[in-house]
C-alpha positions in Angstrom: -3.8 0.1 -34.8 -6.3 -0.2 -32.0 -7.0 3.1 -30.3 -6.7 3.3 -26.5 -9.4 4.1 -24.1 -9.0 7.7 -23.2 -9.5 8.6 -19.5 -10.1 12.2 -18.7 -8.9 12.7 -15.1 -5.9 11.3 -13.2 -7.5 11.0 -9.7 -8.2 7.8 -7.9 -11.1 6.9 -10.1 -9.3 7.5 -13.4 -6.1 5.6 -12.3 -8.2 2.7 -10.9 -9.9 2.5 -14.2 -6.6 2.5 -16.1 -5.2 -0.3 -14.1 -8.4 -2.3 -14.2 -8.4 -2.0 -18.0 -4.7 -2.8 -18.3 -5.2 -6.0 -16.3 -7.7 -7.0 -19.0 -5.3 -6.3 -21.8 -6.9 -3.0 -22.7 -4.6 0.0 -23.3 -5.5 3.4 -22.0 -4.3 7.0 -22.0 -4.9 9.0 -18.9 -5.1 12.8 -19.4 -4.8 14.9 -16.2 -5.3 18.7 -16.3 -2.9 19.4 -13.4 0.8 19.9 -14.1 1.6 16.8 -12.0 -0.3 13.8 -10.8 -1.3 13.9 -7.1 -4.1 14.2 -4.6 -5.0 17.0 -2.2 -6.9 16.4 0.9 -6.1 14.3 3.9 -7.5 11.0 5.2 -10.3 8.8 3.8 -12.1 5.8 5.2 -12.1 2.5 3.5 -15.1 0.2 4.1 -14.8 -3.5 3.3 -16.2 -2.9 -0.2 -13.1 -0.8 -1.0 -10.9 -3.9 -0.2 -13.0 -6.0 -2.5 -12.2 -3.5 -5.3 -8.5 -3.4 -4.4 -8.2 -7.1 -4.7 -9.9 -7.2 -8.1 -7.7 -4.3 -9.3 -4.5 -6.1 -8.1 -3.5 -3.6 -5.5 -4.9 -5.3 -2.4 -1.5 -6.2 -0.9 -0.1 -2.7 -1.4 -3.2 -1.0 0.1 -3.3 -3.3 3.1 0.4 -2.6 3.8 -0.1 1.1 4.4 -3.7 1.3 5.7 -4.4 1.9 9.4 -6.7 -0.7 10.9 -8.9 1.0 13.5 -10.7 -0.9 16.2 -14.1 0.8 16.0 -16.4 3.5 14.6 -17.4 5.7 17.5 -20.3 8.2 17.5 -20.1 10.7 20.3 -22.5 13.4 21.5 -20.7 16.7 20.9 -22.7 18.5 23.6 -22.6 16.1 26.5 -19.4 14.3 25.6 -21.0 10.9 26.0 -20.6 8.0 23.7 -23.8 7.4 21.7 -22.8 4.1 20.0 -19.8 2.1 18.9 -19.4 -0.4 16.0 -16.6 -2.8 16.7 -14.4 -3.5 13.7 -13.1 -6.8 15.2 -12.7 -10.3 13.9 -16.5 -10.8 13.9 -16.9 -7.7 11.6 -14.2 -8.9 9.3 -15.6 -12.4 9.1 -19.1 -11.0 8.4 -18.0 -8.6 5.6 -15.0 -10.7 4.4 -12.7 -7.7 4.7 -11.5 -5.1 7.2 -12.4 -1.4 7.7 -9.4 0.9 7.6 -8.3 4.5 7.1 -5.6 5.8 4.8 -4.2 9.1 3.5 -5.7 10.1 0.2 -2.3 10.9 -1.3 -1.0 7.4 -0.3 -4.0 5.7 -1.9 -3.5 7.7 -5.1 0.2 6.8 -5.0 -0.7 3.1 -5.0 -2.7 3.4 -8.2 -0.2 5.8 -9.7 2.7 3.3 -9.2 0.6 0.5 -10.6 -0.2 2.5 -13.7 3.3 3.8 -14.2 4.6 0.2 -14.0 2.2 -1.2 -16.6 3.1 -1.0 -20.3 -0.6 -0.6 -21.3 -1.1 2.6 -19.3 0.1 6.0 -20.7 0.0 9.1 -18.4 -0.1 12.7 -19.5 -0.3 15.9 -17.4 -1.2 19.5 -18.3 -3.8 17.9 -20.6 -7.3 19.1 -19.7 -10.1 17.6 -21.8 -12.7 20.3 -22.5 -15.0 18.6 -25.0 -15.3 15.6 -27.3 -16.4 14.6 -30.8 -17.4 11.2 -32.1 -18.1 9.5 -35.4 -19.6 6.1 -34.3 -16.3 4.2 -34.6 -14.1 6.4 -32.5 -14.2 9.3 -30.1 -11.9 12.4 -30.1 -11.0 14.2 -26.9 -10.5 17.9 -27.5 -7.9 19.4 -25.1 -7.8 22.9 -23.8 -4.6 23.4 -25.9 -6.6 22.6 -29.0 -4.9 19.2 -29.5 -7.2 16.4 -30.5 -6.6 12.8 -29.4 -8.6 9.8 -30.8 -9.6 6.8 -28.7 -12.0 3.8 -28.8 -13.8 5.2 -25.8 -13.7 8.2 -23.6 -14.2 7.9 -19.8 -15.1 11.1 -18.0 -13.4 10.7 -14.6 -12.8 14.4 -14.3 -14.5 15.0 -11.0 -17.2 17.3 -9.6 -16.6 20.0 -12.2 -16.4 17.6 -15.1 -16.2 19.1 -18.6 -17.3 15.7 -20.0 -20.5 15.7 -17.9 -21.4 19.2 -19.0 -21.4 18.1 -22.6 -23.1 14.8 -21.8 -25.6 15.8 -19.2 -25.6 19.6 -19.2 -26.8 20.1 -15.7 -24.8 23.2 -14.8 -22.9 23.9 -11.6 -23.0 21.5 -8.7 -25.5 21.8 -5.8 -24.0 23.8 -2.9 -24.8 22.1 0.3 -24.2 25.0 2.7 -21.9 22.7 4.7 -18.4 24.0 5.3 -15.6 21.5 6.1 -12.2 22.4 7.6 -9.4 19.9 7.4 -6.1 19.6 9.3 -3.4 16.9 9.8 -1.3 17.1 13.0 1.5 15.0 14.5 0.1 12.4 16.9 2.0 14.0 19.8 -0.1 17.1 19.3 -3.3 15.2 19.6 -4.8 15.4 23.1 -3.8 12.2 24.9 -7.3 11.4 26.1 -8.5 11.4 22.4 -5.8 9.3 20.9 -8.3 6.6 20.1 -7.7 3.8 17.5 -11.1 4.6 16.0 -12.8 6.7 13.4 -14.6 9.0 15.8 -17.4 11.4 15.0 -18.7 14.0 17.5 -22.3 14.9 16.4 -23.7 18.3 17.5 -26.3 20.9 16.4 -25.4 21.9 12.8 -21.9 20.6 13.2 -19.7 17.6 13.7 -16.1 16.7 14.3 -14.1 13.7 13.0 -10.7 12.4 13.9 -8.6 9.2 13.3 -5.0 8.2 13.0 -3.1 8.0 9.7 0.3 7.0 8.4 1.1 4.3 10.9 -0.1 6.5 13.8 2.4 9.3 12.9 -0.4 11.8 12.4 -4.0 12.4 13.1 -6.6 13.5 10.6 -8.9 16.2 11.8 -12.1 17.1 9.9 -14.7 19.5 11.3 -17.9 20.4 9.5 -20.3 23.3 10.2 -23.7 23.8 8.5 -23.3 27.6 8.0 -25.3 28.0 4.8 -22.1 28.9 2.8 -23.3 30.2 -0.6 -20.6 29.1 -3.0 -18.2 26.3 -3.7 -14.6 26.5 -2.3 -11.8 24.0 -2.1 -8.7 24.1 0.0 -8.8 27.8 1.1 -6.4 28.5 4.1 -8.2 29.9 7.1 -7.5 31.0 10.6 -8.1 29.2 13.9 -10.6 31.9 14.8 -12.8 31.1 11.8 -12.8 27.4 12.6 -13.8 28.0 16.2 -16.9 30.1 15.3 -19.0 27.1 14.4 -18.0 25.0 17.4 -18.3 27.4 20.4 -21.3 25.4 21.8 -19.7 21.9 21.8 -18.2 20.0 24.7 -14.7 21.3 25.8 -13.2 17.8 25.3 -14.2 17.8 21.6 -13.3 21.4 21.2 -9.7 20.6 22.0 -9.4 19.1 18.5 -10.0 22.5 16.9 -7.5 24.2 19.2 -4.8 21.6 18.3 -5.3 21.8 14.6 -2.9 23.7 12.4 -2.9 25.0 8.8 -6.6 24.6 8.6 -8.1 24.6 5.0 -11.7 25.2 4.1 -14.0 23.4 1.6 -17.6 24.2 0.9 -19.2 20.8 0.2 -21.1 20.2 -3.1 -22.9 17.3 -4.7 -25.3 16.7 -7.5 -28.7 15.0 -7.9 -28.5 11.5 -9.4 -29.1 11.3 -13.1 -30.5 8.5 -15.2 -27.9 8.5 -18.0 -24.1 8.5 -17.9 -23.6 7.5 -21.6 -23.3 9.3 -24.9 -22.3 6.8 -27.7 -18.6 6.0 -26.8 -18.4 8.4 -23.9 -19.2 7.4 -20.3 -18.9 9.0 -16.8 -17.3 7.5 -13.8 -16.7 8.5 -10.1 -17.5 12.1 -9.1 -18.2 13.0 -12.7 -21.1 10.5 -12.6 -22.3 10.7 -9.0 -20.6 13.3 -6.8 -21.7 12.9 -3.2 -21.4 14.3 0.3 -18.7 12.9 2.4 -21.0 11.5 5.1 -21.0 7.9 4.1 -17.2 8.0 3.5 -17.8 6.3 0.2 -16.7 8.7 -2.6 -13.4 7.0 -3.4 -14.9 3.6 -2.7 -17.7 4.2 -5.3 -15.2 5.4 -7.9 -13.1 2.2 -7.4 -16.2 0.0 -7.7 -17.0 1.9 -10.9 -13.5 1.1 -12.2 -14.0 -2.6 -11.5 -17.4 -2.8 -13.1 -16.4 -0.9 -16.2 -13.2 -3.0 -16.8 -15.2 -6.2 -16.2 -17.9 -5.2 -18.7 -15.4 -4.1 -21.3 -13.7 -7.5 -21.0 -17.1 -9.3 -21.3 -18.4 -7.2 -24.2 -15.2 -6.1 -25.8 -16.5 -6.2 -29.3 -19.7 -4.3 -28.5 -18.8 -1.1 -26.5 -22.5 0.0 -26.5 -23.5 -3.1 -24.6 -20.5 -2.9 -22.3 -21.2 0.7 -21.3 -24.9 0.0 -20.8 -24.2 -3.0 -18.6 -21.7 -0.9 -16.6 -24.4 1.8 -16.1 -27.0 -0.7 -15.1 -24.7 -2.2 -12.5 -23.8 1.1 -10.9 -26.6 3.7 -11.3 -29.0 2.7 -8.5 -26.3 1.8 -6.0 -24.5 5.1 -6.4 -27.8 7.0 -6.3 -28.6 5.4 -3.0 -25.2 6.5 -1.6 -25.7 10.0 -2.9 -29.1 10.5 -1.4 -28.5 8.7 1.9 -25.3 10.7 2.4 -27.4 13.9 2.3 -29.8 12.4 4.8 -27.1 11.3 7.2 -25.8 14.9 7.3 -29.2 16.3 8.1 -30.7 13.7 10.4 -27.8 11.8 12.1 -24.8 14.2 12.4 -26.4 17.6 12.8 -29.8 17.5 14.6 -30.6 19.3 17.9 -33.0 19.0 20.8 -35.6 16.2 20.7 -34.4 15.1 17.3 -30.9 14.5 18.7 -32.3 12.7 21.8 -34.3 10.4 19.6 -31.2 9.7 17.5 -29.2 8.8 20.6 -31.9 6.5 21.9 -32.3 4.6 18.6 -28.6 4.2 18.0 -27.7 3.2 21.5 -30.2 0.4 21.2 -28.4 -1.3 18.3 -26.2 -4.3 18.8 -23.2 -5.1 16.5 -25.5 -7.6 14.7 -28.0 -4.8 14.2 -25.3 -2.6 12.7 -24.1 -5.4 10.4 -27.6 -5.7 9.1 -28.0 -1.9 8.6 -24.9 -1.5 6.6 -25.0 -4.9 4.9 -26.2 -3.5 1.6 -23.1 -1.3 1.4 -20.2 -3.2 3.0 -21.5 -6.7 2.4 -21.9 -6.1 -1.3 -19.1 -5.8 -3.8 -21.5 -3.6 -5.9 -20.4 -5.8 -8.7 -22.9 -8.6 -8.6 -23.4 -9.8 -12.1 -20.2 -8.3 -13.3 -17.6 -10.6 -11.7 -17.5 -13.8 -9.8 -17.0 -13.7 -6.1 -13.7 -15.6 -6.4 -12.1 -12.6 -8.2 -12.7 -10.3 -5.3 -12.0 -12.7 -2.4 -9.7 -11.4 0.4 -6.0 -12.0 -0.2 -5.2 -12.2 3.5 -6.3 -9.8 6.2 -3.8 -7.5 7.8 -4.1 -7.2 11.6 
C-alpha cells in the first residue's frame, strides 16, 4: 500500500496543498490540532496571483462566486484626510494582470478549500491531531502526534503556521520575531459604517506609527476594519478581546473622518504581529515546510494566504513531475518558492516602516512620490508580484489561465 502525504495543519495552505495533490492523484492525510476545522480572523485581500492559484487548484469558480470585487486601492493621508494615490482595479488592470483584485472573508476562503477536500476521495481530514515531531527512515516519514500516536506517510508537509512544530525540528530558530506592531480587527454591519466611507475600495489611511484599513465583505453585508499601531508591544498575542478605549489610544492624532472607523467598530480583538527572517532551507529528507511555517510575513503586502496557495500549486506540480524522486521534487519546489517568498517577507517589513507609518518630511516625500505615479507606473511597480504566477518553470501558463472574470 502506498502511504499518503501527511500534511500537518488544516489552514488555507494545508487544505490547498491537499486538494492540489488530490487533483494529481496523490492521496493525503490532513492533521489539524484544533478540535474543528475553521479559520479565525476577518477579511483578506486577493491579488491577481491568488486567482491564478485558484484556477490551478480547481476552485476558481467557487472563489469568484463569493469574492467582492472592489474598484480601487486607495491610500489616504490619515492626518490631512486627503487622498495620496489611487490604483484603479478596472478592466485595464484585469487585462494587464489576467485576473481581478478582490477581497474575501478568511473563513469563506477556508470553507471553499474545506469543501473541495471533504468532497475528494483522496483527501482524509482529522482534527484534534497536533503533530509535535517526526522521525524518518529514508523510505517513509512518521508524524508523531501530541497524543503519542504515530502515523506513517511518504512525505510530511509542515503547514502548521507561525508556531510550527515541524519548523522547530527542521530549522530550530526559536520563537518568531515580534514586530512591535499591534493590530485590532473588527467586522461591522454595512449600515454601521459611516456613509461617507462606504467606498468600494480597499482603503488604507497612513499616519505616524499607525494606519487604518477598511473594505466591504460578504456581498457588502459587512465591512472589515483593521487598525494597526506601532506601539512596541513586547510579546505575541492573537485574538485577545479589547475595549474601545484601548483601540482609540493609538489613533487620537488622526483625522476625525478616519477616526470614525474606530468609533464604529465593535468587539475589537488584538493581535501583536510577528514574522521570521527568511531561511535558506525548508527541507529535511522527506519533510518540507509550506506557508507560514516556511515564510511567515507581516500583513502589509496582503500576501500571506496568496503565498501559501502558490506554495501548494508549486509543491503539487513538482510532486507530479518528479513523483518517483521525492528529493528532486522537494528541491525543485524550494527553488521555485524561496526567493519569491523571501522578497515578500522583507518588503512587507519595509512597507510598514517606510510607506504606512512615517511622519514629517518622510511622509511628505512618500505622498509626493506616490501621487506622481500613473496607473501604468503602478502596474510596473507590482508586476513582479501580480503579473507572475510565482510558478514559472513549474506549470504551463495554460493551466492557470483565467476561467472567466466576474464583474
